[in-house]
N, C-alpha and C positions, 0 to 999 in steps of 0.2 A: 159672239157678241155683235150686235148690230149697232153701228154708229150712225149718227145723224148724217144725211147727205150734205155735201159741201160744194161750194163754188169758189174758185180762186180767181180774183180779179187782177190780171196782170197787164203789162203794157210793153211796147218796144223800148220805151225810155221814160225817164222821169219827166214830169210836166205834161204828160198825156191826158191827165184828168182822172187818174185812178181814184183819188180820194173823193172827189165829187160824185163819181159814178157809184163807188162802193157804198158811200154813206146814203145816197139817194136810194140805192137798191135795197139796203137794209130797211130804210124807212118805208118804202113802198111795199115790200113783202110783209112788214109788220102791219101796215094798214090793210093788207089783204088777208089778215087773220093768221099769219104764220108766226110761230115763235122762232125768232132769229137769233142765233149766237154769232156775235161779231168778233173777228180776229184781225190782227195786223201782223204781217211778217216783219221780223227785225226788231230793233231796240227802240222804236218810235214811242214817245209818250203822248204826242199831241193828237194824232189821228184817232187812237182808241177813245179819246174823250168825246169826239163827234160821233163815232160809231155807237158809243153807249147812249148818247142822247137819242139817236135814231132807233135803237133796239129796245130801249127801256131796261137794259141790263148792262153790267160792266163790260167794256171792251177788254180783250185780252191779247197777249202777244205770243207768237210762235217764232222762236229764234233758235235754230239749231246750233249756232255758234255759242250763245250764252248758256244754253241748258243741255246741249248734246242731242244728237239725232234720236237717241233711244227714248227721250222724254217727249218728243213732238206728238206722237200718237196718244200717249196717256194724258198729256195736257189738253189735247184737242177733245178727247172723250170727257174729261172733267168739265171743260167749259161749254160743252154742247150736249150733255147727256139728256137734258129736259127740253131740247129744242127740236123743231121740225126740220130746220135747215140751217146751215152755217154759211156765212159770207166771209171770205178771207181776203183782205186787201193785201196786195203784194208790195214789194219795195223796189225802187229804181226800175231798171229794165228787167224783163222776165228772167234772164239768165245771169244777171249781175249779182255778185255777192262779195264775200271777203276776198281781197286780193291775196293770192297764194303763189309761192314759187312754182308749185306744181300746176300743170294744166288739168284742172278738175272740171268736169261737166256733169251736171250743173254745179256751179260754184257753191261753196259752203255758205249757208245763210241766204241763198237766193230764193226768190219766189218759186222758181222751177223745182228747187230741191224740196221745199215744203209740199208742193203739189204732188211730187213723186212719192214722198214719204207717206202721204195721206191717200194716195190713189184718187185724187180729186181732179176733175176737169178744170181747164183754164178758159175763162172768157177774156179775150184780149181787147183792151180799150185802145183804139188807134186815133190819134189826133189827125183828122183828115185835111187839115189846112195845107194847101200847097201841093196836094197830090190827087190823082184820080185813078187811072188804070194801074199805076204803080203799086197801089195797095195790094194788088193780087200777088206781086212778087214778095212783098213784106210778109203776107200771110203764109205763102208757100214756104218761105224760108223758116219762119218760126215753127210751122207745123212739122217740118222734117228735120229740124236741127238736132233734136234729142228724142229718141223713141219712147222714153219713159214719161214724157210730158205730152198730154193730149190737149190740143187747142180745139175746144168744142164749139166755139162761136165767137163772134166779134160784135162789139158795140162801137159804132162810128161816132166820134165826138167832134164837135165844132164843124158841123156840116154847113156849107155856105148857102145852098139853095136846093130846091127840089130836083133840078137837073143834075147838080153835083151829087146828090144822094143816089139818083138813078145810075149814074156811071159807076159810082163806088159799089153799089149793090151788084152790078153786072160783073165787076172785077172780082168781088168776093165769091160770087157763084162760080166763076171760072176757077178759083183756087180751091173750091170745095169746102168753104167755111161759111156756115149760115150766119146771116146778119140778124142779130137779136134786137137791135134798136139803132136809131140814128138821132143823135142829139144835135139840134141846131146851135149855131153860135148865139150866145145869150149873154148880154152885158150884165144882167142882174146877178148872174152867178160868178162873175169874174172877181168881184171884191170878196165875197165869202170864201171862195176857193183859195184866194191868195192868203186870206187870214188863217186858213187851216194850217198853213205851213209856218205861221208866225205867232199866232195867239192861241192859247189854250182855250178849250171850251168853257172851263170854269171862269176864266177871265172875261170871256165874251158875253156871258150872261144871256139876256134876251136876244141879243143879236145872233148868238150861236143857235138858239132855238129857231129863230127866223130863217137862218141860213139852211139849217137841216130841213125845215119845212119846204123851202124853195127847191132844194135838191130832190126831196121826196116827190114833190108834185111833178117836177121835170121828168124824172125816171118813170113815174106812173103813166105819164102822157106819151112817152116816146119809146118805151121798151116793152117788148112782149114778155110779160111776167110769167105767163103760163109756160112759154117755151123755155124760159130761164130755169124755172123750177123743174121741168122735165129733164133737164140736162144734169142736175145735181147728183152727186154720188161720192162715195169714199170707200176705201178698203182698209179700215182700221179695225183690227181684230184683237186689240189688247185691252186690258182692264183700265178704267179711268185712274188717273193720278189721284192719290188720296193723301192730303197733307198729314193726317193722323198717322198713317203708316210711314210716311217719309221722315217724320221727326223722331219716331220711336216712343219711348216712355214720356208721358206728360209730366211736366214740372209741377209739383204741388205748390199751392199758395196763391194762385190766381193774381199775380202781380199786375198792376196797371201800367201798360206801356202807352205813353202819349205819342201820337203820330201827327206831325204837322200836316196840314192840308190847306185848301183854299187857293186863292189866286197866286200866292207867292211860292207855294210848295206843292206842285201837282204832279211831279215826275215820279210816279211809283207804279209798280206792277200789282195787279189785283191779287196775285197769289201771296204777296208779302204778308198782308194782314191775315190771310187764311193760315199761313204757316205759323205766325205768331200765336194765333188763337189755338191752333192744334197743339202747340208746345205748352200751353197753359196760361197764356197771357190774356188779360182783358184789354183789348185795343180800343182806345178812346181818341178820336180825332179832334183836333182843335185848330183854329185859325190864328196864326201868330200876328196877323195884322190887327186883331181886335180882341183877342182873348188871352187869358193866362193859362198856365199848365193845369190840366185836369186834376181834381182832388186825388191825393194819395199816389201821384205818379212816382213809379219806381224806376222808370227807364224812359228814354226819349229817342224817337226816330225822326230825323230831319231829312226828308227826301230832297231830290233836286227840284229845280223850278227856276223862277225868275226873280229872286230876291232883289237883284240890281234894279228892277223896275219899280220897287216899292220901298225905297230906302227911307223916305220920310216916315211912313207909317211904321215900319219895322223898328226904326230907331226910337220913335216916340213911345213905343210900348215898353217903357223902362221897367215896369213890374215884371213882365215876362222875361226880360233879359236878366234880371236879378234872379228869378226863379231858375232859369236854365243854368246860370253860374253855380247856384247852390246844388242843383241836382248833379251837375257834372263833377262836383267835388266828392260825391259819394256813390253815384250810381252809373250804370252803363248808358252811353249815348252813341248812337250810330248816325253819322251824317254823310251824305253823298252829294258831291258837286255843289249845288246852290246851298245845301246845308252846311258844307264846309265853310263857304264864304261867310255865312251868317254867324258861325262860331268865332270868327276872327275878331280882333279888337275893333277894326274899322273895315267898311266896304265903301270905296270911293269917298272917303272922308267922313262918312256917317258912322257914329258909334254903333257897334253891334254887340254881341254877347260877351266878348272878352274872355272866352274859355280858352282859346288858342292865341298866344301872343303873336302879333304881326298884323299885316294889312292885306286886304284883297282889293282888286281893282278890275274894272271892266276894260277890255281891250277890243280892238277891231278884229283881232285874229281868232279864227275858229279852230279849236282843237277837237278833232273828231277821229274815232276809230276804235276797233277792238284791241284789247290788251290781254296778253297771257301773263298774269301777274302771280307773284309769290309773296306770301305774308312774311314780312321782315322779322316780326316779333310777336310774342303772345299778346292777345288782347281779349276784350270781352266778346269778340266774335270769332276769332281765328287763332289757331296755334301757329307758331313760327314754322315756316316751310310749307304750309298748305297752299295749294295752287287753285286759282280761280280764273275764269275768263270774265273780264269786265268790259265796259264800253264807256268811252269819254265823249262828252258833247258839251262844250262850254266855251264861253268868250271871256271868262275871268281868269285872273292869275293871282296867286297868293305868295307873299313874302313872309316867312316865319322869322321871328326875332328872339324866340326863347328856346329852351331845351325841350326836345320832344323826340320820341322814337318814331321812325318812319313807318308808314303802314304797308306800302307795297314797293316791289321792285319789278321792273319789266324791261325788255329790250327796246331801245330807241331805234330810229331809222338806220343808224350806222352800227347797230348791234351793241352800242354802249349802254350801260345800265342807267335806267331812269328811275328815280325814287319819287314816290307820290304820297301825299297825305301825312297824317300825324296820328300817333297814339300817345295819349297822355292820361294816366290813370285808367278809368273805365271808358274814356272817349276814343272812338275809332272814327276818323274823319278822312275822306279822300275824294278825289274827283271821279273815281270809278263807280259806275252804276253796275250793280250785280243783280242777279235774279234769284230770289229766295228758293225757288223750286230746285235750283241746282246746288244750293248749299243749305239744306234744311237743318243739318246738325249744327251749323254755325248760328242759325236763328235760335235753336234750342239752347245753345250755350249762352246766348245773349239773355234769353228769358230766365235761365238759371241764375245768372248774375242779378237780375232784377228781383227774383224771388228771395235771394239771400238778403238783399236790402230790405225787402218787405218784412222778412222775419226779424231782422234786427230792429226795425221800427216798431214792430208789434211787441 
């Protein structure tokens, strides 16, 4: 089985410019008539949105922590099967990953681990500010740190002058790492690049398109695309992941599963809708800022996002809030992170759906990290005792005021049990983001509950 050749865009540290370079490279390759499959290492929801704009197809994630090492190759094949080349943006520094008590190299969930699993070369993006000959030591260190990871080239970012570029190139040659491009410091890219980490592509609208176009033009002008393409490769010899095989038997009845989307709820993985459809659902997206539930909705998925930034609009859509209350009384609802906050009585003093009694509020504190969680009770998604790996990323907190079963339990920093979320009837709501490819049978269970509701209604 021949897989599409791949390039992994890594860096010595966060803030080196990976997202700008990767997004611009995806766009420039597309303009050069390549069919590009875009990927992001880790649980990021924002960068894939920009990758998707540049590629003209959905951005996908490769996260060995969330889905397991064995699924990385199949998911890569699934997402790149009809592509000429894949561009995979890394996360943090090249060898940075999940903090583990054991000294594992490369770290679980790191860019290096994904590159090694795929047998793909790494192009290192190095922020050249404040250094010249020292870049040779950086490249030599990264090139020899782990033999399973191959540094195939370097893109110099934020180069100060032609003389600066000359010295940098000499140092790279001395380290035996070819220079594929040199990007000058450019103020016009500083604002869009900063927005990539803060504002989703769907929120940014035309500004996102303009940012991607600027990145594309910059890479096309300063990077040797032919040399980049010549370096691409991979050693993935497994069959593509197939959602139909993952879920097993299709649920009869074609229930309508409404999936919130748009500016307030954009934190979802591409494979989620694919698994829902494979299980037998009709997935219909809608925008809670301005629309009601789709006709004949038998279930609801509320992904994460930034509902706290759209409180007035969400609260003003009283018809939708009433519809969600009614659906939650009889059918399955899955809510993650921002979706959980939306189901509460209030979010920062604004009336929300009132499905879960209590309040949610925005805080300055960021909660971030992977969680090894166990289902506390049976629900429309999971059976009690089922284990999942999830990821938290939020600045809100919730205070429940009514009876509910807890959704998850996991170990806290001091090994004390931490309980998260709520189960109430068919509602399963929590802060944990999970990946549908890792729990396809849970998705099928959810669709089965929706089909039962559809049958009763019919």
